[in-house]
C-alpha positions in Angstrom: 0.0 0.0 0.0 1.3 3.5 -1.0 0.7 6.5 1.3 1.7 9.8 -0.4 1.1 11.9 2.6 2.2 11.7 6.2 -1.3 11.8 7.6 -2.1 8.7 5.6 0.8 6.9 7.0 -0.1 8.0 10.5 -3.7 6.8 10.0 -2.4 3.4 8.9 -0.1 3.2 11.9 -3.0 4.0 14.2 -5.2 1.4 12.5 -2.5 -1.3 13.0 -2.0 -0.3 16.7 -5.7 -0.7 17.2 -5.8 -4.0 15.3 -3.1 -5.8 17.1 -4.4 -5.3 20.7 -7.9 -6.4 19.7 -6.6 -9.6 18.0 -4.3 -10.3 21.1 -7.3 -10.0 23.5 -9.4 -12.3 21.3 -6.7 -15.0 21.2 -6.0 -14.6 25.0 -9.7 -15.0 25.7 -9.8 -18.1 23.5 -6.8 -19.6 25.3 -8.4 -19.1 28.7 -11.6 -20.5 27.5 -9.8 -23.6 26.1 -8.1 -24.1 29.4 -11.5 -24.1 31.2 -12.8 -26.7 28.8 -9.8 -28.9 29.4 -10.4 -28.6 33.2 -14.0 -29.5 32.8 -13.0 -32.5 30.7 -10.5 -33.5 33.4 -13.2 -33.3 36.1 -15.7 -35.3 34.0 -13.2 -38.0 33.0 -11.9 -38.4 36.6 -15.5 -38.9 37.7 -16.1 -41.5 35.0 -12.9 -43.4 35.7 -13.3 -43.5 39.4 -16.8 -44.8 39.1 -15.5 -47.4 36.6 -12.7 -48.4 38.9 -15.1 -48.8 41.8 -17.6 -50.9 39.9 -14.8 -53.0 38.4 -13.4 -53.7 41.9 -16.8 -54.6 43.0 -17.2 -57.0 40.1 -13.8 -58.6 40.7 -14.5 -59.1 44.4 -17.9 -60.6 43.6 -16.6 -63.0 41.0 -13.8 -64.0 43.4 -16.3 -64.8 46.1 -18.4 -66.7 43.7 -15.4 -68.7 42.5 -14.4 -69.4 46.2 -17.9 -70.7 46.8 -17.9 -72.8 43.7 -14.5 -74.3 44.8 -16.1 -75.5 48.0 -19.0 -77.2 46.3 -19.2 -80.8 47.6 -19.5 -82.0 44.0 -15.9 -80.9 43.3 -14.7 -82.7 46.4 -15.8 -86.1 45.2 -13.1 -88.4 44.1 -15.2 -89.7 41.2 -17.0 -86.7 39.9 -19.7 -87.1 37.3 -18.8 -85.0 34.2 -22.4 -84.2 33.3 -23.1 -83.1 36.9 -20.0 -80.9 36.8 -21.1 -79.3 33.6 -24.6 -78.6 34.9 -22.9 -77.0 38.0 -20.6 -74.9 35.8 -23.5 -73.9 33.5 -25.5 -72.6 36.5 -22.5 -70.7 37.6 -22.0 -69.2 34.1 -25.7 -68.2 33.9 -25.3 -66.2 37.2 -22.3 -64.3 35.8 -22.7 -62.8 32.3 -19.0 -62.1 32.0 -18.0 -65.7 32.5 -16.9 -67.5 29.3 -15.8 -71.0 30.3 -15.0 -72.9 33.4 -12.2 -75.5 33.7 -11.3 -77.9 36.5 -7.7 -79.1 36.1 -7.3 -82.3 38.2 -4.1 -83.4 39.7 -4.3 -86.6 37.6 -3.9 -84.4 34.4 -7.5 -84.8 33.4 -9.8 -81.9 32.9 -13.5 -81.1 33.1 -14.7 -78.0 31.2 -18.1 -76.3 30.7 -17.3 -76.1 27.0 -14.6 -78.3 25.6 -11.8 -76.2 24.0 -8.7 -77.1 22.1 -5.5 -76.6 24.0 -6.8 -77.9 27.4 -6.4 -81.6 26.9 -3.6 -83.5 28.7 -1.9 -84.0 25.3 -1.7 -80.3 24.9 0.0 -79.6 28.1 2.0 -77.9 29.4 -0.1 -74.7 29.8 1.8 -71.6 30.7 0.2 -68.6 32.5 1.2 -65.0 33.3 -0.1 -63.4 36.5 -1.8 -60.1 37.0 -2.8 -58.8 40.4 -5.9 -56.9 41.3 -6.0 -55.4 44.9 -9.4 -55.1 46.6 -9.1 -53.3 49.9 -6.7 -55.5 51.9 -7.0 -58.6 49.6 -5.3 -59.4 46.4 -6.9 -61.3 43.6 -4.6 -63.2 41.2 -5.7 -63.2 37.6 -4.1 -65.7 35.2 -3.8 -65.3 31.5 -2.5 -67.9 29.1 0.6 -66.9 27.3 1.2 -70.0 25.3 0.3 -70.1 21.6 -3.2 -71.6 22.2 -4.2 -68.9 24.7 -6.3 -65.9 23.9 -5.4 -62.4 24.8 -9.0 -61.4 25.5 -9.5 -63.7 28.4 -8.1 -64.0 32.0 -8.9 -66.6 34.6 -9.9 -66.3 38.2 -8.1 -69.2 39.8 -8.9 -71.1 43.0 -7.4 -74.2 44.5 -9.9 -77.0 45.3 -9.1 -78.6 48.6 -10.1 -82.1 49.4 -11.8 -83.2 52.6 -8.5 -83.5 54.3 -7.7 -79.8 53.5 -5.0 -80.6 50.9 -4.9 -78.7 47.7 -5.3 -80.8 44.6 -7.4 -79.6 41.7 -7.3 -76.1 40.2 -10.5 -74.3 39.3 -10.2 -71.7 36.5 -13.1 -69.4 35.7 -12.7 -67.5 32.4 -13.5 -63.8 32.3 -14.2 -62.4 28.8 -12.3 -59.1 28.8 -14.1 -57.9 25.6 -17.5 -58.2 27.3 -16.2 -56.6 30.4 -14.8 -53.7 28.4 -18.2 -53.3 26.6 -20.0 -53.3 30.0 -17.7 -50.6 31.4 -17.9 -48.6 28.2 -21.7 -48.7 28.1 -22.4 -48.0 31.7 -19.7 -45.7 32.9 -18.1 -43.8 30.0 -19.2 -40.9 27.8 -20.7 -41.8 24.5 -18.0 -40.5 22.2 -15.0 -41.4 24.4 -12.6 -44.4 24.4 -11.2 -46.1 27.5 -8.5 -48.6 28.5 -7.3 -50.1 31.7 -3.6 -51.0 31.9 -2.2 -53.3 34.6 0.9 -52.4 36.5 2.9 -54.8 34.3 1.9 -52.6 31.2 -0.6 -55.1 29.7 -3.9 -53.7 28.4 -6.6 -55.5 30.3 -9.6 -53.5 29.1 -10.1 -51.4 26.0 -13.0 -50.2 23.9 -11.1 -51.5 20.9 -11.2 -55.3 21.5 -8.1 -55.9 19.3 -5.9 -54.0 21.8 -6.8 -56.3 24.7 -3.9 -58.3 26.0 -1.1 -56.3 24.3 1.6 -54.5 26.0 1.2 -50.8 25.8 4.9 -49.9 25.4 5.0 -52.1 22.3 2.4 -49.9 20.5 4.1 -46.9 18.7 0.9 -44.8 18.7 0.7 -45.0 22.5 4.3 -43.9 23.2 3.2 -40.7 25.0 0.7 -42.6 27.1 3.2 -45.3 27.9 5.7 -42.7 29.1 3.1 -41.1 31.2 2.2 -44.5 32.8 5.9 -45.3 33.5 6.4 -42.0 35.3 3.0 -41.6 36.9 2.1 -41.4 40.6 -1.3 -41.5 42.1 -1.4 -37.7 42.2 -0.3 -37.2 38.6 -3.7 -37.2 36.9 -3.5 -35.0 33.9 -4.7 -34.4 30.4 -2.3 -35.3 27.6 -2.6 -35.5 23.8 -1.4 -38.2 21.4 -1.8 -39.1 17.7 -3.2 -42.4 16.4 -3.5 -43.1 12.7 -2.9 -39.5 11.9 -5.7 -38.2 14.2 -5.2 -36.2 17.4 -6.7 -37.5 20.7 -7.0 -36.0 24.2 -6.6 -38.4 27.0 -7.0 -38.2 30.8 -4.8 -40.6 32.9 -5.9 -41.8 36.3 -4.0 -44.2 38.6 -6.3 -46.3 40.8 -5.5 -45.6 44.5 -6.6 -49.2 45.4 -5.0 -51.5 42.9 -2.4 -49.3 41.0 -4.1 -50.0 37.7 -3.9 -47.2 35.1 -7.1 -45.9 33.5 -7.1 -43.8 30.4 -10.1 -42.1 28.9 -9.7 -40.3 25.6 -11.9 -38.4 23.1 -11.0 -37.4 19.5 -9.6 -34.0 19.1 -12.6 -33.0 17.0 -14.8 -33.9 20.0 -12.8 -31.6 22.3 -12.7 -28.8 19.8 -16.4 -29.1 19.2 -16.9 -27.7 22.7 -15.1 -24.6 21.6 -17.2 -24.0 18.5 -19.3 -21.2 20.1 -16.2 -19.4 21.4 -14.5 -19.9 18.0 -17.5 -18.3 16.4 -17.4 -15.3 18.6 -13.6 -15.0 18.0 -13.9 -15.4 14.3 -16.8 -12.9 14.0 -14.8 -10.3 16.0 -11.7 -10.9 13.9 -13.8 -10.7 10.8 -15.3 -7.4 11.8 -11.9 -5.9 12.6 -10.4 -7.2 9.4 -13.3 -5.9 7.3 -13.0 -2.5 8.9 -9.3 -2.3 8.2 -9.7 -3.7 4.7 -12.4 -1.2 3.9 -10.2 1.7 4.9 -7.3 0.3 3.1 -9.4 -0.3 0.0 -10.6 3.2 -0.1 -7.1 4.6 0.2 -5.7 2.2 -2.4 -8.6 3.0 -4.8 -8.0 6.7 -4.5 -4.3 6.5 -5.0 -3.4 3.2 -6.4 -6.2 2.2 -8.8 -5.3 4.7 -11.5 -1.7 3.4 -11.4 -2.8 -0.2 -11.4 -5.0 0.5 -14.4 -2.0 2.1 -16.2 0.1 -1.0 -15.4 -2.6 -3.4 -16.8 -3.0 -1.2 -19.9 0.8 -1.3 -20.5 0.7 -5.1 -20.2 -2.1 -5.2 -22.8 0.1 -3.1 -25.1 3.0 -5.5 -24.7 0.6 -8.4 -25.6 -0.4 -6.6 -28.8 -3.8 -5.1 -27.8 -3.4 -1.5 -29.1 -7.0 -0.7 -28.7 -6.7 -0.4 -25.0 -7.5 3.0 -23.4 -7.5 4.1 -19.8 -10.1 6.1 -18.0 -9.1 9.7 -17.0 -9.4 9.7 -13.2 -7.4 10.3 -10.1 -5.1 13.1 -9.1 -4.1 15.8 -11.6 -0.6 14.4 -12.1 -2.1 10.9 -12.8 -4.7 12.2 -15.2 -2.0 14.0 -17.2 -0.1 10.7 -17.5 -3.3 8.9 -18.5 -4.0 11.3 -21.3 -0.5 10.9 -22.7 -0.8 7.1 -22.5 -4.1 7.2 -24.5 -2.5 9.5 -27.2 0.5 7.1 -27.5 -1.7 4.0 -27.7 -3.9 5.6 -30.4 -0.9 6.6 -32.5 0.6 3.1 -32.2 -2.7 1.5 -33.1 -3.1 3.7 -36.2 0.5 3.0 -37.3 0.1 -0.8 -36.8 -3.3 -1.0 -38.5 -1.8 0.8 -41.5 1.2 -1.5 -41.5 -0.9 -4.6 -41.2 -3.2 -3.5 -43.9 -0.2 -2.9 -46.2 1.4 -6.2 -45.3 -1.8 -8.1 -45.9 -2.5 -6.4 -49.2 1.1 -7.1 -50.3 0.8 -10.8 -49.3 -2.6 -11.0 -51.1 -1.0 -9.6 -54.2 1.8 -12.1 -54.0 -0.5 -15.0 -53.6 -2.9 -13.7 -56.3 0.1 -13.3 -58.7 1.1 -16.9 -58.1 -2.3 -18.5 -58.8 -3.1 -16.2 -61.7 0.2 -17.2 -63.2 -1.0 -20.8 -63.1 -4.4 -19.9 -64.6 -2.6 -17.9 -67.3 -0.5 -21.0 -68.1 -3.5 -23.4 -67.9 -6.6 -21.4 -69.0 -8.7 -24.5 -68.3 -8.3 -23.9 -64.6 -9.6 -20.3 -64.6 -11.8 -19.7 -61.6 -11.0 -23.1 -60.1 -8.7 -21.8 -57.4 -11.1 -19.2 -56.1 -14.0 -21.6 -56.1 -12.1 -24.2 -54.2 -11.0 -21.4 -51.8 -14.6 -20.4 -51.2 -15.6 -24.0 -50.6 -12.8 -24.6 -48.2 -13.7 -21.4 -46.2 -17.3 -22.6 -46.0 -16.0 -25.9 -44.4 -13.8 -23.9 -42.0 -16.8 -21.9 -40.9 -18.7 -25.1 -40.0 -15.8 -26.7 -38.0 -16.0 -27.0 -34.3 -14.0 -24.6 -32.1 -11.2 -27.0 -31.3 -10.5 -27.7 -35.0 -10.5 -24.0 -35.8 -7.8 -23.4 -33.2 -5.3 -25.4 -35.3 -5.0 -22.7 -37.9 -6.6 -19.4 -38.8 -9.1 -18.8 -41.6 -6.5 -16.7 -43.5 -4.0 -19.6 -43.3 -6.6 -21.9 -45.0 -7.4 -19.2 -47.6 -3.7 -18.8 -48.5 -3.1 -22.5 -48.7 -6.1 -23.1 -50.9 -5.3 -20.2 -53.2 -1.8 -21.7 -53.7 -2.7 -25.4 -53.7 -2.1 -25.8 -57.5 0.9 -23.3 -57.6 3.2 -26.2 -58.4 1.7 -26.5 -61.9 3.9 -23.7 -63.1 6.7 -26.2 -63.1 4.8 -28.8 -65.1 5.7 -28.8 -68.9 3.0 -27.4 -71.1 2.9 -30.6 -73.2 1.8 -32.4 -70.1 -0.3 -29.7 -68.4 -2.2 -28.8 -71.6 -2.5 -32.2 -73.1 -6.0 -32.9 -74.2 -5.8 -36.7 -74.3 -5.1 -39.3 -71.7 -1.8 -38.9 -69.9 0.8 -41.6 -70.0 2.2 -43.1 -66.8 5.3 -41.0 -67.1 3.3 -37.8 -67.8 0.9 -38.6 -64.9 4.0 -39.0 -62.6 5.1 -35.6 -63.7 1.7 -34.1 -63.0 1.7 -35.6 -59.5 4.8 -33.6 -58.6 2.8 -30.4 -58.6 1.8 -30.7 -55.0 5.4 -31.2 -53.7 6.7 -28.4 -56.0 4.0 -26.1 -54.8 4.8 -26.9 -51.2 8.5 -26.1 -51.9 7.6 -22.8 -53.4 5.3 -21.8 -50.5 8.1 -22.8 -48.0 10.3 -20.2 -49.6 7.9 -17.4 -48.5 8.6 -17.0 -44.8 5.2 -15.5 -44.0 3.5 -18.5 -45.7 5.8 -21.4 -44.9 3.5 -22.7 -42.2 0.7 -23.4 -44.6 2.9 -25.5 -47.0 1.6 -28.9 -45.5 -1.9 -28.0 -46.8 -0.5 -27.5 -50.3 1.7 -30.7 -50.2 -1.0 -33.1 -48.9 -4.2 -31.9 -50.6 -4.1 -35.1 -52.8 -3.6 -37.6 -50.0 -6.4 -40.1 -49.4 -7.9 -41.2 -46.1 -7.2 -44.8 -47.0 -3.5 -44.1 -47.7 -3.6 -44.5 -51.5 -3.1 -40.8 -52.3 0.1 -38.9 -53.1 2.8 -37.6 -52.6 3.5 -39.4 -49.3 0.7 -42.0 -49.1 -0.3 -40.7 -45.7 -3.6 -42.1 -44.3 -6.1 -41.2 -41.6 -5.2 -38.4 -39.3 -1.6 -38.5 -40.4 -2.8 -36.2 -43.2 -2.9 -32.5 -41.9 -6.4 -31.2 -41.3 -5.8 -28.4 -43.8 -5.0 -30.9 -46.5 -8.1 -33.0 -45.7 -10.3 -29.9 -46.0 -8.8 -28.8 -49.4 -9.2 -32.3 -50.7 -13.0 -32.2 -50.3 -13.3 -28.7 -51.7 -11.0 -29.5 -54.7 -12.8 -32.7 -55.6 -16.3 -31.1 -55.3 -15.3 -28.3 -57.7 -13.7 -30.8 -60.1 -16.9 -32.9 -60.2 -19.2 -29.9 -60.7 -17.1 -28.4 -63.6 -17.6 -29.4 -67.2 -14.8 -31.5 -68.6 -13.8 -32.3 -72.2 -14.9 -35.9 -71.8 -18.1 -35.3 -69.6 -20.5 -32.7 -68.5 -20.5 -31.3 -65.0 -22.3 -33.1 -62.3 -25.2 -31.5 -60.5 -24.6 -30.3 -57.0 -26.8 -33.1 -55.5 -25.0 -35.8 -57.5 -21.6 -34.4 -56.5 -22.8 -34.3 -52.9 -23.8 -37.9 -52.9 -20.4 -38.9 -54.4 -18.5 -37.1 -51.7 -20.6 -38.8 -49.0 -20.0 -42.2 -50.8 -16.2 -41.7 -50.7 -16.2 -41.0 -46.9 -13.7 -43.2 -45.1 -12.0 -44.2 -48.4 -10.9 -41.0 -50.1 -12.0 -38.4 -47.5 -11.9 -37.9 -43.8 -15.4 -38.9 -42.5 -15.3 -36.1 -40.0 -14.7 -33.5 -42.7 -17.4 -35.2 -44.8 -19.8 -34.7 -41.9 -18.9 -31.0 -41.8 -19.5 -30.9 -45.5 -23.0 -32.4 -45.1 -23.8 -30.0 -42.3 -22.7 -27.0 -44.5 -24.5 -28.3 -47.6 -27.8 -28.9 -45.6 -27.6 -25.4 -44.1 -27.8 -23.9 -47.6 -24.3 -22.3 -47.5 -23.2 -24.5 -50.5 -26.2 -24.1 -52.8 -24.9 -20.9 -54.5 -21.9 -21.5 -56.7 -19.1 -19.1 -55.8 -18.2 -16.6 -58.5 -14.8 -16.6 -60.1 -12.6 -13.5 -59.5 -11.0 -14.0 -62.9 -13.6 -12.0 -64.8 -13.3 -14.2 -67.9 -15.5 -16.8 -69.4 -15.6 -20.1 -67.5 -13.8 -22.8 -69.5 -15.0 -26.2 -70.3 -12.3 -28.2 -68.6 -9.7 -28.0 -65.9 -7.1 -29.7 -67.9 -5.5 -33.0 -68.1 -4.8 -33.2 -64.4 -8.5 -32.9 -63.6 -9.2 -35.8 -65.9 -7.0 -37.9 -63.6 -8.7 -37.0 -60.3 -6.8 -33.7 -59.6 
């Protein structure tokens, strides 16, 4: 922004000094509000986790008491237990406890009785290895066993109790399976917030409960996404209950960490960062509205200043760019300060003079080029009077086709380029000997070969004119055929330049509708049908479709007049008799 006067610069400085404190206050307010939200989340999470810990402790104590009572059942003390009776007893026990999965009685004689038979518990599958986890309840400690051999499942732990015989000796071992996945769902459903996640990690670092069942039984420190939580657990004390953040699968989460005061288990509750940030939406809205109003006000003032001072200058710069790109019709409005309006007037005078000069120069160059082209094709018509008017008629037909092309095709070359190429498409005939060019009878093979050279000769002539060299492919290839049987290069399909494909249709149509020494001219409708019949063999089917469109629109119905001014001849010469 440009300020030509000191008071403008002072005003801008004052505006910035007002803007920065307002923005600072807004961001400070948001930071304090965010801190309050985190404190609220911490209080809420601590309440959830303490309640979950209390209910979990109550559950473990209740299941331990039930297992103790089951171990003292007289049926288990019998030396010869009935397997069916044991299963009925275990089934009744499982129905009373929804978290119980299976019940196993491991006898000291290596036999086993289970509520549901499972692989990996038979005597042949022994030994079975367990890891131990402790769970303290008041002054008591409950030992939870988990299988760590390859047949064990990470999602189950077992409450174990020795079964003593009538003499008080320990013999059999009673194992009651607790389904950790069901226990996690129970905790999650009854004691946690709807959009939060929760896990319980034992003092050994193993995940005992988790809302994601796949995580149960794994060691927390082995999971890279939980490195921050793992570090917090290793360094935690009972008083270090705090909110921390971590990333998992590219997403940010906020977590609250609680150490159980009774059993030293670690509880973590987390919510997605989006969930936490959603609580700040209203505050963000107020902050954004405030910032928006401040920015709009400053932008309005800046805009007014820049329009008053800078807009005329920017208009001059854009106009100068247009001049550099060749648009000499550009003019700038006279507005702004007196010094700027004087510059704008001078710019407009300069642009007007340059435009007049260039228009005059372009007109002269075009007239000169037209004269050169006209001189060339008139030279051919003077040498071969049978072709009088043919060049200009073919040019008019080609331009009609160009006008009916789609926009993408017209971008390949200009209308003037096609006009020049068509006017010079037979210029190579100046190099054909008169005995061949003007021969009335049928050409020999050698003479026909000489006649075929006119397209390459014409292209070579056009290439010598620098301003027309780019249209030489149209001259060279106007006798190529779509099926590859044309000349001079036997190109086929879209290998043939588009300009050549257009001239081929226009040239052939005029040849068929012009009287020859050996036949009368075809009618337009008859020639139209012949062009359509030769689609995909002699002519590009797409150009034929354009030809049909132009013909049906009426653009083709009036025969273009010759610029030659003389009487139309009866034949186009020997070349026409051979398809040229």
